[in-house]
C-alpha positions as CSV (number, residue, x, y, z in Angstrom):
1,M,-222.8,-169.8,-91.8
2,T,-219.5,-168.5,-90.7
3,E,-216.3,-169.0,-92.5
4,D,-215.1,-171.4,-89.8
5,D,-218.3,-173.4,-90.2
6,A,-217.8,-173.6,-93.9
7,V,-214.2,-174.8,-93.5
8,R,-215.3,-177.5,-91.0
9,R,-218.1,-178.6,-93.2
10,R,-215.8,-178.9,-96.3
11,R,-213.2,-180.8,-94.3
12,F,-215.8,-183.3,-93.0
13,E,-217.3,-183.7,-96.5
14,E,-213.8,-184.5,-97.9
15,L,-213.2,-186.9,-95.0
16,F,-216.5,-188.6,-95.7
17,D,-216.1,-188.8,-99.5
18,E,-212.5,-190.3,-99.2
19,N,-213.4,-192.9,-96.5
20,F,-217.0,-193.9,-96.6
21,R,-216.7,-196.9,-99.0
22,S,-213.7,-198.4,-97.3
23,L,-215.3,-198.0,-93.8
24,L,-218.5,-199.5,-95.0
25,G,-216.6,-202.5,-96.4
26,Y,-214.7,-202.8,-93.1
27,A,-217.9,-202.9,-91.2
28,M,-219.7,-205.2,-93.6
29,R,-216.9,-207.8,-93.4
30,R,-217.3,-207.9,-89.6
31,L,-221.1,-207.9,-89.4
32,S,-223.6,-210.1,-91.2
33,D,-226.3,-207.4,-91.0
34,T,-225.9,-204.6,-93.6
35,T,-228.1,-202.3,-91.6
36,A,-225.9,-202.7,-88.5
37,A,-222.8,-202.1,-90.7
38,A,-224.3,-198.9,-92.0
39,D,-225.1,-197.9,-88.4
40,V,-221.5,-198.5,-87.4
41,V,-220.3,-196.3,-90.2
42,S,-222.8,-193.6,-89.3
43,E,-221.7,-193.6,-85.7
44,T,-218.1,-193.4,-86.8
45,F,-218.7,-190.4,-88.9
46,L,-220.9,-188.8,-86.2
47,A,-217.9,-189.2,-83.8
48,A,-215.7,-187.6,-86.5
49,W,-218.0,-184.7,-86.9
50,R,-218.2,-184.1,-83.1
51,R,-214.4,-184.4,-82.7
52,L,-213.4,-182.9,-86.0
53,D,-210.6,-180.9,-84.4
54,D,-209.1,-184.1,-83.0
55,V,-209.1,-185.9,-86.4
56,P,-205.5,-185.8,-87.8
57,A,-204.9,-184.3,-91.2
58,G,-203.9,-186.2,-94.3
59,S,-203.6,-190.0,-94.4
60,E,-203.6,-190.2,-90.6
61,S,-207.3,-189.3,-90.7
62,R,-208.1,-192.6,-92.3
63,L,-206.3,-194.4,-89.4
64,W,-208.3,-192.3,-86.9
65,L,-211.6,-193.3,-88.6
66,Y,-210.6,-197.0,-88.6
67,G,-209.7,-196.8,-84.9
68,T,-213.1,-195.2,-84.2
69,A,-215.0,-197.7,-86.3
70,R,-213.2,-200.5,-84.4
71,R,-214.4,-199.1,-81.1
72,V,-217.9,-198.6,-82.4
73,L,-217.9,-202.3,-83.6
74,S,-216.6,-203.4,-80.2
75,N,-219.5,-201.6,-78.5
76,Y,-221.9,-203.1,-81.0
77,H,-220.7,-206.6,-80.3
78,R,-220.8,-206.0,-76.5
79,G,-224.4,-204.8,-76.8
80,E,-225.3,-207.9,-78.9
81,R,-223.8,-210.2,-76.3
82,R,-225.8,-208.4,-73.5
83,R,-229.0,-208.6,-75.5
84,G,-228.4,-212.2,-76.3
85,A,-227.8,-213.0,-72.6
86,L,-230.9,-211.1,-71.7
87,V,-233.0,-212.9,-74.3
88,T,-231.7,-216.3,-73.0
89,K,-232.5,-215.3,-69.4
90,L,-236.0,-214.0,-70.4
91,G,-236.7,-217.1,-72.4
92,A,-235.8,-219.3,-69.4
93,H,-238.0,-217.2,-67.1
94,L,-240.9,-217.4,-69.5
95,E,-240.5,-221.2,-69.8
96,S,-240.6,-221.5,-66.0
97,V,-243.7,-219.3,-65.8
98,A,-245.4,-221.0,-68.7
99,S,-244.9,-224.4,-67.0
100,L,-246.9,-223.1,-64.1
101,L,-249.9,-222.0,-66.2
102,D,-252.7,-224.3,-67.0
103,E,-254.3,-224.4,-70.5
104,S,-257.4,-222.4,-69.4
105,S,-255.3,-219.5,-68.0
106,V,-253.3,-219.4,-71.3
107,V,-256.5,-219.3,-73.3
108,S,-257.9,-216.6,-71.0
109,G,-254.8,-214.5,-71.4
110,I,-255.1,-214.7,-75.2
111,I,-258.7,-213.7,-75.1
112,V,-258.0,-210.7,-72.8
113,R,-255.1,-209.6,-75.1
114,E,-257.4,-209.9,-78.2
115,A,-260.1,-207.9,-76.4
116,L,-257.5,-205.2,-75.4
117,G,-256.4,-205.1,-79.1
118,R,-260.0,-204.2,-80.1
119,L,-260.1,-201.2,-77.7
120,P,-259.0,-197.7,-78.6
121,D,-255.2,-197.4,-78.0
122,D,-255.6,-194.9,-75.1
123,D,-257.9,-197.3,-73.3
124,A,-255.7,-200.4,-73.9
125,D,-252.6,-198.4,-72.8
126,L,-254.3,-197.2,-69.6
127,L,-255.5,-200.7,-68.7
128,R,-252.0,-202.1,-69.3
129,L,-250.3,-199.5,-67.3
130,T,-252.6,-200.1,-64.3
131,A,-252.9,-203.9,-64.5
132,W,-249.5,-205.0,-65.9
133,E,-247.2,-202.2,-64.8
134,G,-248.9,-201.6,-61.4
135,L,-249.3,-197.9,-61.8
136,S,-251.9,-196.2,-59.7
137,P,-254.3,-193.5,-60.9
138,V,-252.3,-191.0,-58.8
139,Q,-249.1,-192.0,-60.5
140,L,-250.6,-191.9,-64.0
141,A,-252.1,-188.4,-63.2
142,R,-248.6,-187.2,-62.3
143,M,-247.1,-188.9,-65.3
144,W,-249.6,-187.3,-67.7
145,G,-250.0,-184.0,-65.9
146,I,-253.8,-184.3,-65.6
147,P,-256.1,-184.5,-62.5
148,T,-256.4,-187.9,-60.7
149,A,-260.2,-187.7,-61.1
150,T,-259.8,-187.6,-64.9
151,V,-257.6,-190.7,-64.8
152,R,-260.0,-192.5,-62.6
153,T,-262.9,-191.7,-64.9
154,R,-261.0,-192.8,-68.0
155,L,-259.9,-196.0,-66.2
156,H,-263.5,-196.7,-65.2
157,R,-264.7,-196.2,-68.8
158,A,-261.8,-198.3,-70.2
159,R,-262.7,-201.2,-67.9
160,L,-266.3,-201.0,-69.0
161,R,-265.3,-201.1,-72.6
162,L,-263.0,-204.1,-71.9
163,K,-265.8,-205.9,-70.1
164,A,-268.1,-205.2,-73.1
165,E,-265.5,-206.7,-75.4
166,L,-265.1,-209.8,-73.2
167,D,-268.9,-210.1,-72.8
168,S,-269.3,-210.0,-76.6
169,E,-267.1,-213.1,-76.7
170,Q,-269.2,-214.5,-73.9
171,F,-266.0,-215.1,-72.0
172,D,-265.9,-217.3,-69.0
173,P,-263.0,-217.6,-66.5
174,A,-262.3,-221.2,-67.6
175,G,-261.1,-219.7,-70.9
176,H,-263.9,-220.7,-73.2
177,I,-265.6,-218.7,-75.9
178,A,-269.4,-219.1,-76.3
179,S,-270.0,-216.8,-79.2
180,E,-270.7,-217.7,-82.8
181,G,-272.1,-221.1,-82.0
182,Y,-269.1,-222.3,-79.9
183,T,-269.3,-223.2,-76.2
184,D,-265.5,-223.5,-75.9
185,V,-262.3,-223.5,-78.0
186,R,-262.7,-227.2,-78.9
187,G,-265.9,-227.3,-81.0
188,P,-269.5,-226.2,-81.7
189,K,-272.3,-226.0,-79.1
190,E,-274.3,-229.1,-78.8
191,E,-278.1,-228.7,-79.1
192,S,-279.9,-229.7,-75.9
């Protein structure tokens, strides 16, 4: 470590020691989430470290830190509003989609998700990327840096494993499960 580095480090440590508690209190009074408040303080001190040469000396440094914390808080609140708007928009979209689905397709979706959950992670991920994200074997091969034939083989095997999982539940397209003595989701099989 050079002498300049040691001086910078010492200056930052003093800045941190003198201001950490007051900045944390400032952030906690403005946020209900203590983790978010700690993140704001961390970002503030990260900015101070990166721009240490711009931080004024003496009591002015505290004002600089508060100004930086205020901007970090402002960015945090903007991000929260954007996330909230996105959640609201997504919720409305999901409600409209859900209203179009009938009960059997919902049950079928649940069964498929459960079957995917029982597969090895690599198989489930591969199937999700192809079925839900619409990626082709060629695209996946480029993404992973492996031959397309390898992706196709893995995809074929993953589909067979998924089919075996679904067959083990005796899944039918109407969304009924026939394993363990049940013909559907509503009750036990009746003897004929």
